[in-house]
Structures are given as structure tokens and as C-alpha cells.
PyMOL Python script that loads the backbone (N, CA, C, O; Angstrom):
from pymol import cmd

cmd.read_pdbstr("""\
ATOM      1  N   MET A   1      -5.875   1.823   1.931  1.00  0.00           N
ATOM      2  CA  MET A   1      -6.549   2.417   3.212  1.00  0.00           C
ATOM      3  C   MET A   1      -5.322   2.664   4.191  1.00  0.00           C
ATOM      4  O   MET A   1      -4.489   1.791   4.433  1.00  0.00           O
ATOM      5  N   ASN A   2      -5.299   3.906   4.713  1.00  0.00           N
ATOM      6  CA  ASN A   2      -4.140   4.313   5.674  1.00  0.00           C
ATOM      7  C   ASN A   2      -4.643   3.914   7.076  1.00  0.00           C
ATOM      8  O   ASN A   2      -5.776   3.492   7.305  1.00  0.00           O
ATOM      9  N   ALA A   3      -3.680   4.095   7.971  1.00  0.00           N
ATOM     10  CA  ALA A   3      -4.069   3.602   9.439  1.00  0.00           C
ATOM     11  C   ALA A   3      -5.097   4.436  10.125  1.00  0.00           C
ATOM     12  O   ALA A   3      -5.828   3.973  11.000  1.00  0.00           O
ATOM     13  N   PHE A   4      -5.150   5.842   9.660  1.00  0.00           N
ATOM     14  CA  PHE A   4      -6.292   6.626  10.214  1.00  0.00           C
ATOM     15  C   PHE A   4      -7.628   6.081   9.691  1.00  0.00           C
ATOM     16  O   PHE A   4      -8.498   5.756  10.498  1.00  0.00           O
ATOM     17  N   THR A   5      -7.805   5.979   8.473  1.00  0.00           N
ATOM     18  CA  THR A   5      -9.024   5.375   7.862  1.00  0.00           C
ATOM     19  C   THR A   5      -9.406   4.122   8.543  1.00  0.00           C
ATOM     20  O   THR A   5     -10.521   3.952   9.035  1.00  0.00           O
ATOM     21  N   THR A   6      -8.350   3.150   8.563  1.00  0.00           N
ATOM     22  CA  THR A   6      -8.684   1.993   9.241  1.00  0.00           C
ATOM     23  C   THR A   6      -9.195   2.140  10.738  1.00  0.00           C
ATOM     24  O   THR A   6     -10.161   1.461  11.087  1.00  0.00           O
ATOM     25  N   ALA A   7      -8.652   2.902  11.528  1.00  0.00           N
ATOM     26  CA  ALA A   7      -8.898   3.125  12.901  1.00  0.00           C
ATOM     27  C   ALA A   7     -10.434   3.716  13.036  1.00  0.00           C
ATOM     28  O   ALA A   7     -11.172   3.449  13.985  1.00  0.00           O
ATOM     29  N   VAL A   8     -10.770   4.522  11.980  1.00  0.00           N
ATOM     30  CA  VAL A   8     -12.003   5.208  12.094  1.00  0.00           C
ATOM     31  C   VAL A   8     -12.998   4.200  11.552  1.00  0.00           C
ATOM     32  O   VAL A   8     -14.132   4.288  12.022  1.00  0.00           O
ATOM     33  N   ALA A   9     -12.778   3.270  10.658  1.00  0.00           N
ATOM     34  CA  ALA A   9     -13.730   2.136  10.109  1.00  0.00           C
ATOM     35  C   ALA A   9     -14.197   1.352  11.197  1.00  0.00           C
ATOM     36  O   ALA A   9     -15.362   0.959  11.148  1.00  0.00           O
ATOM     37  N   VAL A  10     -13.405   1.024  12.281  1.00  0.00           N
ATOM     38  CA  VAL A  10     -13.790  -0.013  13.185  1.00  0.00           C
ATOM     39  C   VAL A  10     -14.679   0.512  14.254  1.00  0.00           C
ATOM     40  O   VAL A  10     -15.044  -0.221  15.174  1.00  0.00           O
ATOM     41  N   GLY A  11     -15.066   1.844  14.157  1.00  0.00           N
ATOM     42  CA  GLY A  11     -15.894   2.235  15.106  1.00  0.00           C
ATOM     43  C   GLY A  11     -15.320   2.778  16.370  1.00  0.00           C
ATOM     44  O   GLY A  11     -14.112   2.645  16.565  1.00  0.00           O
ATOM     45  N   SER A  12     -16.123   3.415  17.299  1.00  0.00           N
ATOM     46  CA  SER A  12     -15.671   4.056  18.426  1.00  0.00           C
ATOM     47  C   SER A  12     -16.051   3.177  19.668  1.00  0.00           C
ATOM     48  O   SER A  12     -17.064   2.478  19.638  1.00  0.00           O
ATOM     49  N   GLU A  13     -15.249   3.221  20.730  1.00  0.00           N
ATOM     50  CA  GLU A  13     -15.652   2.497  22.023  1.00  0.00           C
ATOM     51  C   GLU A  13     -16.433   3.534  22.788  1.00  0.00           C
ATOM     52  O   GLU A  13     -16.571   4.701  22.423  1.00  0.00           O
ATOM     53  N   GLU A  14     -16.990   2.938  24.010  1.00  0.00           N
ATOM     54  CA  GLU A  14     -17.628   3.924  24.906  1.00  0.00           C
ATOM     55  C   GLU A  14     -16.471   4.520  25.762  1.00  0.00           C
ATOM     56  O   GLU A  14     -15.470   3.884  26.093  1.00  0.00           O
ATOM     57  N   PRO A  15     -16.717   5.765  26.068  1.00  0.00           N
ATOM     58  CA  PRO A  15     -15.607   6.554  26.886  1.00  0.00           C
ATOM     59  C   PRO A  15     -15.536   5.979  28.356  1.00  0.00           C
ATOM     60  O   PRO A  15     -16.553   5.699  28.990  1.00  0.00           O
ATOM     61  N   LEU A  16     -14.279   5.828  28.837  1.00  0.00           N
ATOM     62  CA  LEU A  16     -14.139   5.401  30.023  1.00  0.00           C
ATOM     63  C   LEU A  16     -14.125   6.531  31.100  1.00  0.00           C
ATOM     64  O   LEU A  16     -14.420   6.317  32.276  1.00  0.00           O
ATOM     65  N   SER A  17     -13.766   7.733  30.615  1.00  0.00           N
ATOM     66  CA  SER A  17     -13.572   8.875  31.433  1.00  0.00           C
ATOM     67  C   SER A  17     -14.805   9.826  31.437  1.00  0.00           C
ATOM     68  O   SER A  17     -15.154  10.357  30.383  1.00  0.00           O
ATOM     69  N   PRO A  18     -15.439  10.041  32.548  1.00  0.00           N
ATOM     70  CA  PRO A  18     -16.619  11.100  32.564  1.00  0.00           C
ATOM     71  C   PRO A  18     -15.980  12.422  32.297  1.00  0.00           C
ATOM     72  O   PRO A  18     -14.824  12.712  32.602  1.00  0.00           O
ATOM     73  N   GLY A  19     -16.866  13.219  31.682  1.00  0.00           N
ATOM     74  CA  GLY A  19     -16.454  14.660  31.489  1.00  0.00           C
ATOM     75  C   GLY A  19     -15.538  14.812  30.285  1.00  0.00           C
ATOM     76  O   GLY A  19     -14.960  15.892  30.169  1.00  0.00           O
ATOM     77  N   TYR A  20     -15.334  13.875  29.383  1.00  0.00           N
ATOM     78  CA  TYR A  20     -14.486  13.911  28.277  1.00  0.00           C
ATOM     79  C   TYR A  20     -14.991  15.178  27.387  1.00  0.00           C
ATOM     80  O   TYR A  20     -14.166  15.889  26.812  1.00  0.00           O
ATOM     81  N   ASP A  21     -16.229  15.395  27.315  1.00  0.00           N
ATOM     82  CA  ASP A  21     -16.723  16.407  26.445  1.00  0.00           C
ATOM     83  C   ASP A  21     -17.176  17.754  27.211  1.00  0.00           C
ATOM     84  O   ASP A  21     -18.017  18.514  26.730  1.00  0.00           O
ATOM     85  N   ALA A  22     -16.546  17.974  28.435  1.00  0.00           N
ATOM     86  CA  ALA A  22     -17.056  19.063  29.395  1.00  0.00           C
ATOM     87  C   ALA A  22     -16.906  20.395  28.537  1.00  0.00           C
ATOM     88  O   ALA A  22     -17.734  21.292  28.692  1.00  0.00           O
ATOM     89  N   ALA A  23     -15.904  20.526  27.674  1.00  0.00           N
ATOM     90  CA  ALA A  23     -15.620  21.815  26.975  1.00  0.00           C
ATOM     91  C   ALA A  23     -16.479  21.976  25.778  1.00  0.00           C
ATOM     92  O   ALA A  23     -16.563  23.095  25.272  1.00  0.00           O
ATOM     93  N   THR A  24     -17.141  20.947  25.260  1.00  0.00           N
ATOM     94  CA  THR A  24     -17.899  21.077  24.060  1.00  0.00           C
ATOM     95  C   THR A  24     -19.234  20.588  24.137  1.00  0.00           C
ATOM     96  O   THR A  24     -19.904  20.766  23.120  1.00  0.00           O
ATOM     97  N   LYS A  25     -19.808  19.988  25.140  1.00  0.00           N
ATOM     98  CA  LYS A  25     -20.946  19.335  25.202  1.00  0.00           C
ATOM     99  C   LYS A  25     -22.212  20.442  24.963  1.00  0.00           C
ATOM    100  O   LYS A  25     -23.227  20.069  24.374  1.00  0.00           O
ATOM    101  N   ASP A  26     -22.098  21.595  25.380  1.00  0.00           N
ATOM    102  CA  ASP A  26     -23.085  22.738  25.267  1.00  0.00           C
ATOM    103  C   ASP A  26     -22.840  23.529  23.969  1.00  0.00           C
ATOM    104  O   ASP A  26     -23.546  24.516  23.765  1.00  0.00           O
ATOM    105  N   ASP A  27     -21.918  23.185  23.092  1.00  0.00           N
ATOM    106  CA  ASP A  27     -21.535  23.991  21.873  1.00  0.00           C
ATOM    107  C   ASP A  27     -22.184  23.290  20.730  1.00  0.00           C
ATOM    108  O   ASP A  27     -21.681  22.276  20.245  1.00  0.00           O
ATOM    109  N   ALA A  28     -23.314  23.822  20.285  1.00  0.00           N
ATOM    110  CA  ALA A  28     -24.093  23.190  19.313  1.00  0.00           C
ATOM    111  C   ALA A  28     -23.554  23.186  17.919  1.00  0.00           C
ATOM    112  O   ALA A  28     -23.844  22.314  17.100  1.00  0.00           O
ATOM    113  N   GLU A  29     -22.725  24.237  17.671  1.00  0.00           N
ATOM    114  CA  GLU A  29     -21.943  24.379  16.383  1.00  0.00           C
ATOM    115  C   GLU A  29     -20.917  23.356  16.266  1.00  0.00           C
ATOM    116  O   GLU A  29     -20.740  22.713  15.231  1.00  0.00           O
ATOM    117  N   PHE A  30     -20.170  23.192  17.449  1.00  0.00           N
ATOM    118  CA  PHE A  30     -19.066  22.250  17.439  1.00  0.00           C
ATOM    119  C   PHE A  30     -19.696  20.823  17.321  1.00  0.00           C
ATOM    120  O   PHE A  30     -19.114  20.005  16.608  1.00  0.00           O
ATOM    121  N   ASN A  31     -20.679  20.520  17.877  1.00  0.00           N
ATOM    122  CA  ASN A  31     -21.372  19.100  17.937  1.00  0.00           C
ATOM    123  C   ASN A  31     -22.009  18.839  16.589  1.00  0.00           C
ATOM    124  O   ASN A  31     -22.218  17.682  16.221  1.00  0.00           O
ATOM    125  N   LYS A  32     -22.328  19.903  15.832  1.00  0.00           N
ATOM    126  CA  LYS A  32     -22.898  19.712  14.525  1.00  0.00           C
ATOM    127  C   LYS A  32     -21.747  19.386  13.558  1.00  0.00           C
ATOM    128  O   LYS A  32     -21.985  18.687  12.573  1.00  0.00           O
ATOM    129  N   LEU A  33     -20.517  19.857  13.791  1.00  0.00           N
ATOM    130  CA  LEU A  33     -19.377  19.625  12.784  1.00  0.00           C
ATOM    131  C   LEU A  33     -18.478  18.474  13.304  1.00  0.00           C
ATOM    132  O   LEU A  33     -17.776  17.827  12.527  1.00  0.00           O
ATOM    133  N   PHE A  34     -18.515  18.248  14.566  1.00  0.00           N
ATOM    134  CA  PHE A  34     -17.487  17.184  15.006  1.00  0.00           C
ATOM    135  C   PHE A  34     -18.113  16.125  15.879  1.00  0.00           C
ATOM    136  O   PHE A  34     -19.227  16.262  16.385  1.00  0.00           O
ATOM    137  N   ARG A  35     -17.276  14.963  16.048  1.00  0.00           N
ATOM    138  CA  ARG A  35     -17.707  14.015  16.996  1.00  0.00           C
ATOM    139  C   ARG A  35     -16.496  13.480  17.702  1.00  0.00           C
ATOM    140  O   ARG A  35     -15.390  13.481  17.162  1.00  0.00           O
ATOM    141  N   HIS A  36     -16.718  13.005  18.956  1.00  0.00           N
ATOM    142  CA  HIS A  36     -15.823  12.470  19.728  1.00  0.00           C
ATOM    143  C   HIS A  36     -15.707  11.083  19.436  1.00  0.00           C
ATOM    144  O   HIS A  36     -16.718  10.506  19.037  1.00  0.00           O
ATOM    145  N   GLY A  37     -14.538  10.385  19.582  1.00  0.00           N
ATOM    146  CA  GLY A  37     -14.347   8.904  19.354  1.00  0.00           C
ATOM    147  C   GLY A  37     -13.258   8.450  20.400  1.00  0.00           C
ATOM    148  O   GLY A  37     -12.523   9.223  21.016  1.00  0.00           O
ATOM    149  N   PHE A  38     -13.267   7.158  20.500  1.00  0.00           N
ATOM    150  CA  PHE A  38     -12.336   6.553  21.559  1.00  0.00           C
ATOM    151  C   PHE A  38     -11.817   5.138  21.028  1.00  0.00           C
ATOM    152  O   PHE A  38     -12.587   4.352  20.476  1.00  0.00           O
ATOM    153  N   THR A  39     -10.397   4.849  21.238  1.00  0.00           N
ATOM    154  CA  THR A  39     -10.000   3.608  20.986  1.00  0.00           C
ATOM    155  C   THR A  39      -8.983   3.227  21.969  1.00  0.00           C
ATOM    156  O   THR A  39      -8.301   4.112  22.485  1.00  0.00           O
ATOM    157  N   THR A  40      -8.821   2.052  22.264  1.00  0.00           N
ATOM    158  CA  THR A  40      -7.694   1.553  23.294  1.00  0.00           C
ATOM    159  C   THR A  40      -6.578   0.944  22.508  1.00  0.00           C
ATOM    160  O   THR A  40      -6.719   0.076  21.647  1.00  0.00           O
ATOM    161  N   ILE A  41      -5.416   1.507  22.907  1.00  0.00           N
ATOM    162  CA  ILE A  41      -4.102   1.106  22.318  1.00  0.00           C
ATOM    163  C   ILE A  41      -3.152   0.750  23.566  1.00  0.00           C
ATOM    164  O   ILE A  41      -2.932   1.582  24.445  1.00  0.00           O
ATOM    165  N   ASP A  42      -2.663  -0.406  23.581  1.00  0.00           N
ATOM    166  CA  ASP A  42      -1.859  -0.890  24.718  1.00  0.00           C
ATOM    167  C   ASP A  42      -2.395  -0.511  26.112  1.00  0.00           C
ATOM    168  O   ASP A  42      -1.714   0.023  26.988  1.00  0.00           O
ATOM    169  N   ASP A  43      -3.706  -0.851  26.216  1.00  0.00           N
ATOM    170  CA  ASP A  43      -4.368  -0.728  27.605  1.00  0.00           C
ATOM    171  C   ASP A  43      -4.598   0.745  27.941  1.00  0.00           C
ATOM    172  O   ASP A  43      -4.960   1.013  29.086  1.00  0.00           O
ATOM    173  N   VAL A  44      -4.413   1.767  27.012  1.00  0.00           N
ATOM    174  CA  VAL A  44      -4.686   3.230  27.271  1.00  0.00           C
ATOM    175  C   VAL A  44      -5.734   3.646  26.255  1.00  0.00           C
ATOM    176  O   VAL A  44      -5.543   3.496  25.049  1.00  0.00           O
ATOM    177  N   GLN A  45      -6.916   4.204  26.793  1.00  0.00           N
ATOM    178  CA  GLN A  45      -7.902   4.670  25.875  1.00  0.00           C
ATOM    179  C   GLN A  45      -7.709   5.968  25.471  1.00  0.00           C
ATOM    180  O   GLN A  45      -7.633   6.910  26.259  1.00  0.00           O
ATOM    181  N   MET A  46      -7.616   6.070  24.101  1.00  0.00           N
ATOM    182  CA  MET A  46      -7.232   7.418  23.503  1.00  0.00           C
ATOM    183  C   MET A  46      -8.464   8.134  23.049  1.00  0.00           C
ATOM    184  O   MET A  46      -9.306   7.489  22.425  1.00  0.00           O
ATOM    185  N   HIS A  47      -8.643   9.326  23.285  1.00  0.00           N
ATOM    186  CA  HIS A  47      -9.742  10.087  22.901  1.00  0.00           C
ATOM    187  C   HIS A  47      -9.333  11.030  21.676  1.00  0.00           C
ATOM    188  O   HIS A  47      -8.342  11.759  21.668  1.00  0.00           O
ATOM    189  N   TYR A  48     -10.253  10.894  20.655  1.00  0.00           N
ATOM    190  CA  TYR A  48      -9.923  11.658  19.330  1.00  0.00           C
ATOM    191  C   TYR A  48     -11.260  12.476  19.064  1.00  0.00           C
ATOM    192  O   TYR A  48     -12.316  12.226  19.645  1.00  0.00           O
ATOM    193  N   VAL A  49     -11.095  13.479  18.122  1.00  0.00           N
ATOM    194  CA  VAL A  49     -12.290  14.210  17.576  1.00  0.00           C
ATOM    195  C   VAL A  49     -12.017  14.182  16.110  1.00  0.00           C
ATOM    196  O   VAL A  49     -10.906  14.371  15.615  1.00  0.00           O
ATOM    197  N   ILE A  50     -13.316  13.887  15.336  1.00  0.00           N
ATOM    198  CA  ILE A  50     -13.217  13.784  13.907  1.00  0.00           C
ATOM    199  C   ILE A  50     -14.155  14.934  13.509  1.00  0.00           C
ATOM    200  O   ILE A  50     -15.083  15.273  14.243  1.00  0.00           O
ATOM    201  N   GLY A  51     -13.900  15.516  12.355  1.00  0.00           N
ATOM    202  CA  GLY A  51     -14.674  16.530  11.697  1.00  0.00           C
ATOM    203  C   GLY A  51     -14.253  17.008  10.370  1.00  0.00           C
ATOM    204  O   GLY A  51     -13.063  16.974  10.058  1.00  0.00           O
ATOM    205  N   GLY A  52     -15.069  17.407   9.648  1.00  0.00           N
ATOM    206  CA  GLY A  52     -14.678  18.029   8.358  1.00  0.00           C
ATOM    207  C   GLY A  52     -14.658  16.963   7.223  1.00  0.00           C
ATOM    208  O   GLY A  52     -15.062  15.821   7.445  1.00  0.00           O
ATOM    209  N   ASP A  53     -14.221  17.316   6.099  1.00  0.00           N
ATOM    210  CA  ASP A  53     -14.107  16.451   4.947  1.00  0.00           C
ATOM    211  C   ASP A  53     -13.013  16.887   4.019  1.00  0.00           C
ATOM    212  O   ASP A  53     -12.472  17.977   4.208  1.00  0.00           O
ATOM    213  N   GLY A  54     -12.669  16.148   3.077  1.00  0.00           N
ATOM    214  CA  GLY A  54     -11.624  16.530   2.068  1.00  0.00           C
ATOM    215  C   GLY A  54     -10.353  15.702   2.225  1.00  0.00           C
ATOM    216  O   GLY A  54     -10.269  14.853   3.112  1.00  0.00           O
ATOM    217  N   PRO A  55      -9.436  15.930   1.428  1.00  0.00           N
ATOM    218  CA  PRO A  55      -8.080  15.295   1.350  1.00  0.00           C
ATOM    219  C   PRO A  55      -7.017  15.524   2.547  1.00  0.00           C
ATOM    220  O   PRO A  55      -6.171  14.717   2.932  1.00  0.00           O
ATOM    221  N   GLN A  56      -7.271  16.827   3.043  1.00  0.00           N
ATOM    222  CA  GLN A  56      -6.201  17.243   4.133  1.00  0.00           C
ATOM    223  C   GLN A  56      -6.592  16.637   5.520  1.00  0.00           C
ATOM    224  O   GLN A  56      -7.750  16.683   5.933  1.00  0.00           O
ATOM    225  N   VAL A  57      -5.657  16.119   6.152  1.00  0.00           N
ATOM    226  CA  VAL A  57      -5.706  15.615   7.535  1.00  0.00           C
ATOM    227  C   VAL A  57      -5.019  16.433   8.501  1.00  0.00           C
ATOM    228  O   VAL A  57      -3.862  16.782   8.267  1.00  0.00           O
ATOM    229  N   MET A  58      -5.646  16.799   9.633  1.00  0.00           N
ATOM    230  CA  MET A  58      -4.916  17.531  10.619  1.00  0.00           C
ATOM    231  C   MET A  58      -4.901  16.773  11.915  1.00  0.00           C
ATOM    232  O   MET A  58      -5.957  16.480  12.476  1.00  0.00           O
ATOM    233  N   VAL A  59      -3.760  16.458  12.389  1.00  0.00           N
ATOM    234  CA  VAL A  59      -3.660  15.844  13.671  1.00  0.00           C
ATOM    235  C   VAL A  59      -3.254  16.761  14.783  1.00  0.00           C
ATOM    236  O   VAL A  59      -2.149  17.304  14.766  1.00  0.00           O
ATOM    237  N   LEU A  60      -4.166  16.958  15.808  1.00  0.00           N
ATOM    238  CA  LEU A  60      -3.891  17.738  17.001  1.00  0.00           C
ATOM    239  C   LEU A  60      -3.352  16.827  18.145  1.00  0.00           C
ATOM    240  O   LEU A  60      -4.032  15.910  18.603  1.00  0.00           O
ATOM    241  N   LEU A  61      -2.132  17.115  18.572  1.00  0.00           N
ATOM    242  CA  LEU A  61      -1.555  16.307  19.614  1.00  0.00           C
ATOM    243  C   LEU A  61      -1.989  16.993  20.926  1.00  0.00           C
ATOM    244  O   LEU A  61      -2.147  18.211  21.015  1.00  0.00           O
ATOM    245  N   HIS A  62      -2.176  16.096  21.965  1.00  0.00           N
ATOM    246  CA  HIS A  62      -2.716  16.321  23.206  1.00  0.00           C
ATOM    247  C   HIS A  62      -1.778  17.349  23.858  1.00  0.00           C
ATOM    248  O   HIS A  62      -0.569  17.147  23.974  1.00  0.00           O
ATOM    249  N   GLY A  63      -2.436  18.524  24.301  1.00  0.00           N
ATOM    250  CA  GLY A  63      -1.624  19.436  25.055  1.00  0.00           C
ATOM    251  C   GLY A  63      -0.500  20.176  24.231  1.00  0.00           C
ATOM    252  O   GLY A  63       0.453  20.688  24.820  1.00  0.00           O
ATOM    253  N   TRP A  64      -0.623  20.223  22.900  1.00  0.00           N
ATOM    254  CA  TRP A  64       0.504  20.839  22.111  1.00  0.00           C
ATOM    255  C   TRP A  64      -0.098  21.788  21.199  1.00  0.00           C
ATOM    256  O   TRP A  64      -0.698  21.318  20.233  1.00  0.00           O
ATOM    257  N   PRO A  65      -0.035  23.170  21.355  1.00  0.00           N
ATOM    258  CA  PRO A  65       0.295  23.913  22.563  1.00  0.00           C
ATOM    259  C   PRO A  65      -0.803  24.135  23.426  1.00  0.00           C
ATOM    260  O   PRO A  65      -0.603  24.638  24.531  1.00  0.00           O
ATOM    261  N   GLN A  66      -1.991  23.806  23.038  1.00  0.00           N
ATOM    262  CA  GLN A  66      -3.193  24.022  23.658  1.00  0.00           C
ATOM    263  C   GLN A  66      -4.290  22.914  23.481  1.00  0.00           C
ATOM    264  O   GLN A  66      -4.191  22.134  22.534  1.00  0.00           O
ATOM    265  N   PRO A  67      -5.280  22.829  24.322  1.00  0.00           N
ATOM    266  CA  PRO A  67      -6.390  21.864  24.044  1.00  0.00           C
ATOM    267  C   PRO A  67      -7.115  22.112  22.708  1.00  0.00           C
ATOM    268  O   PRO A  67      -7.138  23.179  22.093  1.00  0.00           O
ATOM    269  N   SER A  68      -7.734  20.894  22.341  1.00  0.00           N
ATOM    270  CA  SER A  68      -8.483  21.043  21.108  1.00  0.00           C
ATOM    271  C   SER A  68      -9.784  21.901  21.318  1.00  0.00           C
ATOM    272  O   SER A  68     -10.409  22.280  20.327  1.00  0.00           O
ATOM    273  N   SER A  69     -10.171  22.192  22.492  1.00  0.00           N
ATOM    274  CA  SER A  69     -11.387  23.009  22.718  1.00  0.00           C
ATOM    275  C   SER A  69     -11.028  24.460  22.791  1.00  0.00           C
ATOM    276  O   SER A  69     -11.939  25.265  22.984  1.00  0.00           O
ATOM    277  N   ALA A  70      -9.739  24.900  22.652  1.00  0.00           N
ATOM    278  CA  ALA A  70      -9.347  26.301  22.735  1.00  0.00           C
ATOM    279  C   ALA A  70      -9.858  27.011  21.566  1.00  0.00           C
ATOM    280  O   ALA A  70      -9.872  26.422  20.485  1.00  0.00           O
ATOM    281  N   ARG A  71     -10.286  28.231  21.664  1.00  0.00           N
ATOM    282  CA  ARG A  71     -10.896  29.161  20.576  1.00  0.00           C
ATOM    283  C   ARG A  71      -9.792  30.152  20.315  1.00  0.00           C
ATOM    284  O   ARG A  71      -9.196  30.761  21.203  1.00  0.00           O
ATOM    285  N   THR A  72      -9.560  30.268  18.961  1.00  0.00           N
ATOM    286  CA  THR A  72      -8.701  31.350  18.451  1.00  0.00           C
ATOM    287  C   THR A  72      -9.261  32.551  17.896  1.00  0.00           C
ATOM    288  O   THR A  72      -8.521  33.441  17.477  1.00  0.00           O
TER     289      THR A  72
END
""", "prot")
cmd.dss("prot")
cmd.show_as("cartoon", "prot")
cmd.util.cbc("prot")
cmd.orient("prot")
């Protein structure tokens, strides 16, 4: 089991920041395919989004070069 799988397996925390889903809360298709999750590392709550399936993993880094909610 890798670190990503382990982190997902322990479950998500309740979000500490209001509005974390402001860009996606009204997007029915997004919410059907993806879910928001949270975990605290060294006293900083990290927000992540999980979706899809299969052997390929994509990691989106915060602000690089655009937010995860940006549409192409």
C-alpha cells in the first residue's frame, strides 16, 4: 500500500475553512465524479480532491499553474 492509498483509507476530516467548495458546489457533474477530502499534516489542514479510477495517479499542486476548478 502506498502513502496515497494509506491517507485515503483513514478517511477525511471535517473542513476547517468555509467556502472550500465555492467553485464546485453547484457543479452536478463535478460532484458526481469527484469528492473533496481533508487531512491535517503538521497542524496544517490540507484540502484534496479525489476522482476517477485506474492505475494512473495525477497530483495537482496548489496554484500550479491554476486552481483545480479551472476549466480548459
